[in-house]
N, C-alpha and C positions, 0 to 999 in steps of 0.2 A: 793363210794367204800371203803373209809377209815372211815366209820361211827363208827367203833369199835377201832379207834385210837385216843389217846390223846397225844398232843405235849406239852412239857414244854420248853418255851423259857427262857434260863438263861442268864441274862444280868449283867455285872459288869462294874463299871465305868472305869476300866483299859482296857477293851476290845477296840480293834480297831473299828473305825466307819465302816470300810469295813466288819468286821466280824459280827457286829450287823445287818448291812443291809442284809448280806447273810442269817442270821437266819430269819429275818423278811420276806424276799423274799420267802424262802422255806416254812415258816409257812403259807404264803399267798396261795401258791399252794396246801399245804396240806388241808387248810381250804376249798378251792374251791372243793377239792376232798371228802369233808365230815368229815374231822377230827375236833376234838375240840381242842382249843388252850388255854394254860395257860401261865402265865409269873411269873418270880421271878426276882426281881431287876428292875432297871429303865433303859429303853432303851434311849440312847442318840440320836437316829436318828428320833424319833417321828413317826408320821403317814405317812410321805412321801406324804403330800398333799392328803391324803385320799387313797393312794395306798396300804399301809400296813394295811390291814383290821383287823389284829389281834393285833394292837398296844395297844388296851385297854383291852387285855385279862385278865380274873380274875386270882388271885394268887392261891397259895396252902397253906395248913397247914402242918407243919412238915418239915423234911428234904427232899431233892430231892431223896435220896436213898429210904426213906420210901415211898415216893409218887410212885416211879416206882414199888417197890416190893408189894405195896398194891393194885395193879390194880384189879378191879372186874373181875370175870370170863369172859373170852372171849375178854377182852379189852387189847390192847397193849399200853403201855405208853412209850414214847421215849423222851429223853432229848436232846436238842440242846444247845451246849455250846462252847464258844470260849476258846482256851487255847494258851498259849505262847509256840512256838516251842522249846524254851530253857528250859521249865519246865520238870519235871521228872515224873509227873503223867501219868499213862497209863490206857486207858479205857479198861474195861473188857467186854466180851460178855454179861454177866449177867446184866451189867449196862443198856442195851437197850439205848445206847447213841450214838450220833454223835458228834465227837470232831472236831471243826473247828480250825485248827492250823494257827494262824496268829500273828505275832509280834504286839504289841500294836501300833506301829508307822506306820504300813502298810497303804498305801493309793492307790487310783486309779493310781497315777503316779508311785509309786515304784513297784506296781504289773505289770503294763504295761512295765516298763523298764526291770525288772529282767527276765520276760518271753520272752523278745524280740519283743513283739507285737508293742511296740512304734516305732520300726524300720520300720514299714510298713506304718505309717501315716505321711504325711507331705512332704516337699520338701527336697531333699538330702543336700542342702546347708544351711538349717535352722534347728532349733531344732525340734525334733520329736513332733508330736501332740498326745495328749491324749484326747479322747472325753469328752465333758461336760456330766454330768450324772454319772451313777454308773454301767457301763458295767462290770467292773472287779468284783465288789461285787456281782452283780446279776448273773454273770457267776458261781461264787462260790456257790451262792444260788441254781442254777440248779443242781449242783453236790450234794449238801446237800439233795435236794429233791429226786434225784436218789438213794442216799444211804438209805434214809428213805423207799423208795419203796422196796429196796432189803431186808431191815430188816423186813418189814411188810410181804413180800412174804414168807420169811423163817418161820416167826411166823405162818402164816396162813396154809402153806402147810405141815410143819414139826413139828410145835409146838416147835421150837428150838430158843434159844436165840442168838442174834447177835448184834454187835455194829460196828461202822465204823469210819474211820478217813478221814477227808477231809482237805488236806493241801492246803491252799489258793494259795500259789505260784505255787504249782504243777498243780492246775487246769488250771491256765492261761498258764503255759508251755505246758500242754497237748493240749490246744486250738491251740497253735502254733507248733504243732508236725511236720508240713511239713518243717518248718525252720530248726529244728534239724536234720531231716532225710537228708535234702539237705546239712546241715553242715557236715554230715558224708561223703558226696561225694565231700567235699571241695568247695561247692557252698555257697556263701553268698547272701541270699535273703534280699534285703533292699528296703526302700522307693524310689519311682521313681518320685514322683511329677508330673510335667507337661509331663514328658516323659513316663508316664504310658501307657501300651498298651490299657487301657480303661480309657480315659480321662473324666473329668467332664467339660462339655462345657456350656458356658453361653448362655441363651436364653432371651426372652423378660422379663420374670417375675421370673427368677431364674436360675437354672442349671439342666442339664440332664446328666446322665451317658451313654456315648456312648460305651456300652458293645457289642462286636461283635466278630465273628470268620470268618475264611476263607470262610466257607460255606454260609455266609451272603452277600458275595460280590455282587451277582446279585441283591439282594434285596436293598442293599445300593445304587447301581447305579440307580435302578428304583426310589428309594425314592428321590435322589438328582436331577435326570434328568439333569445331567451335562455332556456335550460332552467332557469336559476335562478329564473325568475318563475313556474314551475309549482309546484303543491303547496299545502299547507295555509296557508303564510304569506300567500298572496294569494288565498285562495278566496272571501272575502266582502269587501264594502266596509269592514267594521269591521277585518278583519285587514289589509287593504291600508293603511288609515290608520295602524294600529299599526306597520306595517313600511315606512312611507313612505320613510324615508331609504335603505332598501336599493334600492328600484326607481328612486328619483330618481338614486342613484349609478350605477345601470346605464344610465340614460338619459344621464347626463353622459359616461360612458365611450364610449357609442355615438356621441354628438354630436361628441366632441372632434375627430375626423378628418374631419368632413364640413363642407361649406360651408353658409352660410345658405340659398342657393338650393336646394341638395339637400334640406335638412331642410324648407324651406318646401313644396317639391313633395311630399315624403313626407307632411306634414301634410294637404295637400289630397287626396292619393290615398287616405289612410286615414280622412279626415273627423275627424281629431283637431284640435280648434279652437285649435291653437298657431299661432305666426307668427314670422318673423324680426324681430329688433329693428332696424328700418330706420334708417339714418342719413339725414340730409337729402339727401346725395348719392345714396343709393340711390333716393330718390323720383324723381329726375330720369329714371332709366332704368327705372322700374317698368313692366312690360308692361300691367298693368291700368290704371294711371293714363294711360298713352299711349293705350290703347284708348278711355278715357273723355274724352280731350282735357282732362284735369284740370289741366294746367299750361300757362301761357302765357308767352311771352317779351315782355318790356317793356324799352325803353330799352337796346338793345344786347344784352349777354350776360345780363342779369338775367332770372331766371325766378321767377314767382310763381304761386300756385294760383288756380284759378277757384272761384266759389261751388259748393256741393255739389249743388244741385238742377238737374235736367235735365227738359225737356219731351220725352217720348219718343213721345207720340201725341196727336193733336188732330183733332177733327172738329166742323164747324159744325152747330148745330142749326137747326131750321126757323124758329124765331122767338126773339127775345129775351124770356125769360119775365118776368112782373111780379115785382118784388122784394117779398118779404114784409116790408115796412117796419114797424118798431115804434118810433116816436119815443120818445126819452128812455131807451132801453135800451142794452145793451152792444153793442160793435161787431159781434158775430156773432149777435145776437138774431134769431130767426126762421129760422136755418139749422139743418139737421139733418145729423148725422154718424152713419154706421154704422161702428162701431168694432171692427175685428178686431185691434186693438193688444194685444200681450201683454208681460209682464215690465215693462221700463221704457221702452225706446225708442219703441215704438208706443203703449203705453198712456199714457205721459207726454205725448206729442204731443197726443193727443186730450183729455187732462185739461186742458191749457192752452187748447185750443179751447173746452171747456166753460166754463172760467173767463171767457173772453172773450164768453160768451153763447150759444154754440151748444148745441142739444139733442143730447146724445151718447147713443146707444144702444149699450151694450156687448154685442156679439153673441158668444155662447158656446154651444158644444154642451154640453148637460147631462152628457154622458159624457166630454167632453174640455175642461174649463174652463181658463182661464188658469192656468198652473202656478204663478204667483206667489201664488196663494191658499194654496199648500201650504207657504210659508215658515214655519219653526218660530216660533210666536208664540201670541197669545191665541186662545182659542176664541170664535167669533162666535155669533150667534143660531142656534137650531135645530141646534146641534152642528157647524155649518160651521167649518172652520179658516179664520178670517179673519185673514190675516197683517197685521201692522202696516205692512209694506211695501206690500202690495196696496192697503190703504186709501188711502195717499197718492197712488197713481197712478190711482185709480178713484173718488174722491169726486166729487160733482157729475155723476154719470152714472146712466143707467137701465139695468137689467139685462134683456136679452131672450134667451131660450133658443131657439136654432134649430139643428137638425142639418142641415147642408148636404148630407150624404150621403143624406138621406131626401128623396124627391121632393117631399113636402108641405112639408118644411122649406125646400127650395130655392125653391119657389113663394112661400112666405111672405116669404123674403128679397127676392126680386125685386119683390114688391108694395111692400115698404118702400123699395127702391131708387128706385121711381118718385117718391117724395116726398122723397128725400134730396138734399143738395148735395154731400156728401163721403163717400167710403169711405176709411178709413185701415187699412192692413195692414202688418205686419212679420213675416209668416210666412217660413219657409224658402223659398228660391226654388223655384218650381214648385208649391207647395202650393195656392195659390189657383186656378191654372190647372186643376189636377186636380179641384178642386171645381166647376169650371165657372163661376167668377166672374172673368172677365177684362174688359179694357177694352171689347172689342167687345160682349160680352153686356150690360154695364152701360149703355153708350150706346144700345143697342137699346131699352131701356125708359126711359131718361132722357137726352135729348140734351144736357143741360147739367150733367152730373155730373163731379166730379173724383175720380179714383182716385189716391190718394197712397200710393206704395209706399216704405216706409222699410226700408232694408236695411243690412247691415254694410258692403258694399263695392260696391253698385250691382247692377243687374239682369242685366248681361251683361259679358262680357270674361273674360280669362284668370284663373281662380280666383275669379270673382265669387260662385260658388255655395258657396264654402267657408264652413262654419259659423264664426261669430265671436262672441266676447263682448266686453264693453267693454275688458277687459284685453288681449285679442288685439289690439284696435285701438290701444291705447296703445303697444304694441310696433311695430305695422306703420305707424303714422302719423308716427313720429319723436319722439313725446313722451318715450318711454323713453330714447332716445339723448341727450336734453337734460337728463336727470335722473340724475346720478351724482356720486359723490365723485371727486376727482382720481385718475386711474389705476385706477378701479374699474369694475365692471359697471354697465350701465343698471338702472334701477328702474321698476317699474310700481306702481300703487296697490293692485292686487288686488281681490278680489271685493267688498270693503266700500265702494268708491267707484265704480270703473269710470267714469272721467271722461268718455269719449266718450258713454256712455249718457245722461248728464245734459245735456250740451251740445246733443245732437240734439233734445231735448225743446223747447228754446227756439227754435232755428233752424227745426226742422221745423214747429212750430206756426205760426211766422211765414210761411214760404213756403206752407204749406197754406192758411192763411187768405187770403193774397194771391191765389193762383191760384183759390181757390174764388170769391172776390168777382169776380175778372176773368171767370171762366166764366159766372157769373150775369148780370153786366152786359153781356156781349158775346155771349151765346147760343152758347157753345162747350162741348164736353166735352174733357177732357184727362186724360192720365195723366202724373204726374211721378215721377221716380226720384230719391230723396234718399238719398245715401250717408253713413253715419255716419263712415266713414274719411275721406272727402273733407271733411266738416264739421270734423273734428279737424285735418286737414292745413291747412285754411284759417287756423287760428289760428297756424300757423308761417309765415305769408306773408312777414313782414319778415325772419325768419331765413333763409328760402329765398332771398330777394333778396340777402342778405349772402353766403351760401355760394356762390351762382351767380356772384357778383362776385369770387370768389377768396378769400373769408373762410375762416378755419380753424375748422371745427366740432369738431375734436377737443379744442380748448382752450375749455372752457365759460366761463372768465373772459374770454377774448378775445371770445367771442360776446356776453357781457353788456356789455363795454366798447365794442362796436361801435355801441351805441345810447346816446342821452342817458340818463343815470341820476344819481341823487343821489350825493353824495360818499360816503355810507355807507348801506347797506341790507343787513343780514345777520341771521342768527340766532345767539344767544349763550346759553350755559348759565349759569343763576343759582345762587345758593347753595342754593336749595331743590330743586335737581335738575331744574327745569323750564327750558324754552327761551322766549326772547322774541325777536321781530323788532324791531330798532331802526333808525331811519332819521334822516338829517340831510342837508340840502342843502349845508351848508358847515361849515367848522371852527369858525365862531363859536359854534355850539351848545355846544361844549365849555366855553366861558367861563362859561356859566350853570349848569354842573354841578359840584358839589363833587368834588374828587379826580380829575377827568378832565382830563388835559393836552391831549389831542388826540383825533381820531375815527378813528385808524388801527385796523385790525382787531385787532392785537395789544393795543393799549392798552385798547380797549373790552372785549375778551375778559377781560382781567385785572380791569377795573373791575366788569363784570357778575358775575363769579364770587364777589364778596363782597357781593352784594346780592340781595334777593328779586326775583322777577319784577315784582311790583306796584311796588316801589320803583324799579326800573330804568325801567319804562315811564313812571311818573309823573315821574321826573327829566327824561327826554328830552322829554316833551310840554311840561313847564313851561318848558324852555329853548328851545322853538321847534322841536324835532325831533318825531319820532313814534315810536310803539311799539305793540306788541300781543303779548299772551301767546299762545303756541301752545296752543290749547284742545282739550279732548276733547269728545265728544258729550254726556257727562254734564254737563260744565260749561256747555255751550251750552243744554241743556234747563233747567238750574237758573237761567240768567240771565234775570231778570225782564224786562230790556229787550228780549231776543229774543222773549219771549212777546208783547210789545206791538207788534211789527212785523207786517207782512203776509207775511213770509217763511214763517212757520209759523202754523197755525190749528187750530181745533177743529171737528170735524163735529158735527152735531146730537146724536149719541149719546155725545159727550164724548171721542171718540178724537182724539189729536193727529195731525195730518196736515201735509204740506208745503203751503205757500201759493203765493205768486206771485213770479216773478223781477222783476216791475215792478208798479206800481200806477197805475190810472187816477184822474183827479181828479174829473171830473164824475159819472161812474158807477163808483165803486170796485168791483172784483171782490170776491167773497165766497165762503165755503164754505157752501153751502145744503143739501147732502144727503150722506148717508152713502154709502160704497161699496155697491153693490147685491149681493145674493145672486144666484146663478146663476138667470137667468130670473125674477127678482123682479117685473118689470114687463111680462112677456110679454103678459098679457091686455090691458094698456092700449094696446098697439101692434099686436098681431097678431090678426086676425079668425079665429075658429074656424069 
């Protein structure tokens, strides 16, 4: 798709390692999409054990500005470059550039701390955990790739110039949007450790994530076959929550003698949405990943993941349709999306499509609306329960009420499909087929439509139909195995973050936009299969390269040391009981800090324990190092500087909602409408 795109990776020795990894990650995705990659300067992060495929990209002659402006006819050239947020240079639309704003000292630890994500991993009475690997940098990389697709779409559709800004800290804060929205309500969402509603439980050869809901209770009883679970103690959801420790202990005893594979199969057979906590080595032999051809071999024994999107059906239309061009508008202006997306993964993808200019019609049955509307929260207009979480994933959309089980409703839907460019869905596998809305029926009425299926694990293969939540995928993608204290069990973030649910919104929107533009420009219809699990696994690409090369994944410090990293980057407890992430490139930083002899972990631990968080961060930054307080959602919401960024916004009715993981320069994205009530705009779009 991007065969007429050339990317220039600009590297400088003063860049943060996180910023350079974000550039390399985004360039990887662009190269997999057909783009040509060039480089200027020397990357400090190397090839990531074979993962960063463009690490040896050729250079250019002349200045970067000359290179961009001298692009051959029909070719888009885009520059990716890190900048210091304290700098004064401003990118211009004609630059065709993506500016990644990150202070030189930013690290995985400072990014997780400042964004509040660190507050979700680990035990409440111990320091927060930050996963080994480069999840923060690669999350920023997904945002860079999405910004690239927006610039490309505007170029292809409108022949218009565009640039973008990706603020690294804002991307991670955007990932943690639920925490800030909860903070607005005075709720502090923090790590729960062993008390988590979805615990990691030890089994014979590792751990499993016992992810479950009230509706799974009968399946749990049948699985454990334990008479102790009968009776009044567990008769109602309320009584089960009150006696949670009892049934969790019963599950622990049942799981102790069983293998991860045995328990994983039992979860699939009983439809309980749990999963084994996969190690990286487990992923190499995973039957579903093998079925999806999700892992490729590069450079001898090294194995790295493929991107998460697959084209599973394609048909050429009769003619290439005229593009509904609207000069001066957003990249997807004039495109229409029929949105079956629910909860976060699907609804979040279509929300970002709306932000990029698409007209998004949220299709709901009046009797079976998006269940995210029922999240406990504020009451909306007309007595509707309008969840604060629902608002964030559905602002900038129109509400259309259609019952696909009713013949008249189905007819109305297919009339809309004739005028649409994209259908987004993340229903359970088989639901859309049973409703009679599949790829063949859609292309029969619209030969240029894109059906985007967002799923937990893909559309087919062993166990693909298994119900998953974000926390299920944190376990099964390998994230949990990279997140643990020495000698301890893996950790997942739990229901309050669900990391894979947030990342798929960025990557999913990017690939949907790219395929939709391609379909329109080339007169084809397509169905794409986008797996959340594969999307999360892709963030472990460099770690997978390391492990497949013989690296020891059981020692997380060895994993961290296998890659270029600062001399110091860790979390420390301060005298006020809070934690800070402190970083330093070399020991010279200690010379500028009172009472600090060196930057060894032990020395800095003792030094930080006698200082407040603010003083510790201030001292390190003043001396040339870096730092960030590990923040709660309440603190993020109260931070005036956060309110002034585009990462969070306000809808017309005054509701605080999540904003954007990147921002365009020529035509900035904005929040222009409230989340719709069910069917609020039906009359506007459906003829009676």
